[in-house]
C-alpha positions as CSV (number, residue, x, y, z in Angstrom):
1,M,-30.7,-3.7,-1.1
2,S,-31.8,-2.1,-4.0
3,L,-29.7,-1.1,-7.4
4,N,-30.6,2.5,-7.0
5,E,-29.9,2.9,-3.4
6,I,-26.0,2.9,-5.0
7,R,-24.2,5.5,-5.2
8,A,-20.0,4.7,-6.4
9,L,-18.3,1.8,-7.0
10,T,-14.6,1.6,-5.7
11,F,-12.4,-1.1,-6.6
12,D,-8.9,-1.9,-5.2
13,T,-6.4,-2.3,-7.8
14,G,-3.1,-1.6,-6.2
15,G,-0.9,-4.8,-7.0
16,T,-3.1,-6.4,-9.2
17,I,-3.3,-3.5,-12.3
18,L,-1.2,-1.0,-10.9
19,D,2.5,-2.4,-10.0
20,W,3.4,-0.5,-7.1
21,H,5.6,-3.2,-5.9
22,T,8.4,-2.8,-8.8
23,G,8.6,1.1,-8.6
24,F,9.1,1.3,-5.5
25,R,11.8,-1.6,-4.6
26,T,13.2,-0.1,-8.2
27,A,13.7,3.8,-6.6
28,L,14.9,3.0,-3.0
29,A,17.7,0.4,-4.5
30,E,18.5,3.1,-6.9
31,L,18.5,5.5,-4.2
32,G,20.6,3.3,-1.9
33,A,23.2,2.1,-4.5
34,K,23.9,6.2,-4.9
35,H,24.6,6.4,-1.2
36,G,26.3,3.1,-1.1
37,V,23.6,1.6,1.4
38,D,22.9,-2.6,-0.1
39,K,19.5,-3.8,1.4
40,D,16.2,-6.0,0.7
41,W,15.0,-3.5,-1.4
42,A,12.1,-5.7,-2.1
43,A,11.2,-6.6,1.5
44,L,11.6,-3.0,2.8
45,A,8.8,-1.8,-0.2
46,N,6.9,-4.2,1.2
47,E,7.2,-2.8,4.5
48,L,6.9,0.5,3.5
49,R,3.2,-1.0,1.9
50,R,2.4,-2.9,4.8
51,R,2.6,0.6,7.4
52,S,1.0,2.8,4.7
53,L,-2.3,0.0,4.4
54,K,-1.8,0.4,8.5
55,K,-2.7,3.7,8.8
56,M,-4.9,4.0,5.9
57,I,-7.3,1.2,7.8
58,N,-7.8,0.5,11.6
59,L,-8.5,-3.1,11.7
60,G,-10.5,-3.2,14.7
61,E,-6.8,-3.7,16.5
62,K,-7.1,-0.8,19.3
63,S,-10.9,0.6,18.5
64,P,-13.7,-0.6,16.2
65,P,-13.0,-0.8,12.3
66,T,-12.5,2.6,10.3
67,Y,-11.8,3.1,7.2
68,N,-9.6,6.8,6.0
69,M,-9.3,6.8,3.1
């Protein structure tokens, strides 16, 4: 492939440059404290991320892989 054919470069910065985890965990913990709920907020943040990525990316589990970004 010629470099002239490249039209765009994308980079996944989530978790490397962008610290999404701390923000989610902190917000969930604050909301939980406000309502008297105590959970493993770090695990919940991870599960939320896992589920949202699964919605965005079909890894071929039920049909050919697709990417919906």
